N, C-alpha and C positions, 0 to 999 in steps of 0.2 A: 639806665645802666647799660642798655644794649649798645650805646655809642662807645663803650670801653672795650668791647670784645671783638674777636675775629679780625684783628689788625695784623700788621706785619711783624710785630715784636714778640719774641719768645717770652713766655711767662712760666717760670718753674715753680713746682710745688713738691712736697715730699713724695707724692705719688710718682712724679716723673723720675725722681732719684731711685725709687724702689724698683722701677722697671729696667734699670740699667744692668747689664751683665758684666760690665767693666767700669772702673772709676772714671767714666767719661760720659758727659751729657751732650748728645748730638742734636736733640730736638725736644720739644715740649708738646704736650697735648693741647695746651691753650695758648692763644696769642692775644695781645692787647693792641689797641689803637694808640695813636699819639695822645689822645685825651686820657686813655687809661694809663698810659705810661706816666703822664703828668701827675697822677694820683698816687703813684707807687713810690714809697720812700727810697728804695734802693736805686731807683733810676735804672738805666741800662748798664749792666756790668760788662767789663771787657772779656772777650773770648780768649781762651788759652791762658788767662792770668787770674781767673777767679775759681777758688775752691768753694764748693757748695756742700753744706752739711745740713741734713734734716735736724731741726732742733725740737721736734715733737712728732709723736704718732708715727713711728718711733724715732728716738734720737739715734743718729749715727749713720744714716746713708750718706756716702761721700762720693763726689764726682768733681772733675774739672770741667767747667763749662767750655764747650768747643764752639759756642756761638754767643753773640751778645745776648744777654738775658736779664730780665727783671725777675725778682723773686717775691713770693708771698711771705707772710709773717712766720711760716713754719720752716723757714730756711735761714741759716746763718751763712752769710757770704763773706769770704776772706779774699780781698783783692790783694794779690801779690804785687810787690814792686820790683824794681830792678835788682834788689838785693836778695830777698827771699823768693824763691821760685816755687811753683805749684808742686813739684816733686817733693820738696822738703815739707811744705805745709800739709800736703795730703798725708804723708807718713807721720808727721807730728800729730795730726788729728786722730789718725788710726791708733797710734800708740798711746794717746792721751784719752781714749774713749772712756776708760774707767773713771778717770778724774772728771771728765765732762759729765758723765751720767750721775756721778755722786753729787754734783751741784744742782741737779734738776729738782724741780718740785712739781706739784700738780696733784689734783685729787682724781680726776677722770683718767688722765693719761700723763705720763712724764713729759715735762717740757723744761728746757733750759732757756732762761731769758737771755737777751743779748748782753745785759749788764753782768750776769753771772758767767756767761761764756767768756767775756773779756777778762775775767779774773783768773781764768785757767792759766797756770804758769807755763811759760815756753822758754826753754833755754836756747838762746840765739847763738849759733856757732860763729866763730870768726869768719871773715869773708873767705879766707883761704880754705877753711874746712868746708864751708857751705859750697863754694865753687867746685871743690873736689867731689862732694856728694852729688851735686847737680851734673857734673861731667859724667858720672857713672849712672845715676838714676834717670836723669832727664831724657836721654835718648830712649830708654826703655818705655817711659810713659808716653813719649811722642809716638813710638812704634805701636803701643797699645791703642792710642787714639786713632792712628792711621788704619790699623787692622780692624778696629771696631767699625769705623766708617766704611771700609771696603766690604766687610761682612754684611753690613746693612744694605749696601748697594746691591751686592750679589743676591741677597734674600729678596729684595724688591724685584730684580730681574726674574728670579725663579718663580716668584708668586705671579708675575705677569705672563711668563711664557708657559709654565706648566699646564694651565687649563687649555691653552691653545694647542699644545702638543697632544694632550689626552683626547681632546675633541676631534683631532685630525685637521683642525683649521690650519695648523702649521706642521710641516714635516721636519723631522730631525735632519741635521746637516748630512749630506751624502745619500739621503734616501730619495728614490724616485716616487712618482705618484702612485705606484703599486705597493709602496711600503717597503720595497727591497732596496738593497745597496746599489 
């Protein structure tokens, strides 16, 4: 099984979704190889067009994949097409969570099967209504994704630079070697 792991492809689990602070998945803890990807039923799902929902342990973590990603059996993936956009699907899932959870079963922990998930009703708006919604909500979600990615990059810079500043290995901008301005 070692030949399946530590490859180039992102592999999402409910734990990855639980660690997101916004409804955006930027990366995953695990990666799979080409051989591993060939064993995964979802295949590689498209970035920016796939809404992910944890379907067990617990049900309901939601995010839009911002990278091509394969998923494990604990995630329901909704690949949006040119008509239904992730902004709509994400809000539909959030608003339908009570219905989704009511269809779950399980003795150890609640889980909704893919077949039960497909039975959850969804009122599809007309193209005009959907486009108007996406014109309003889509830019907000794209901004959330961009800001989340930028915050992550800034945190990585902080984490790399702060120890160097504290140790004196690196001086703050404008400081001379004596520590003064």
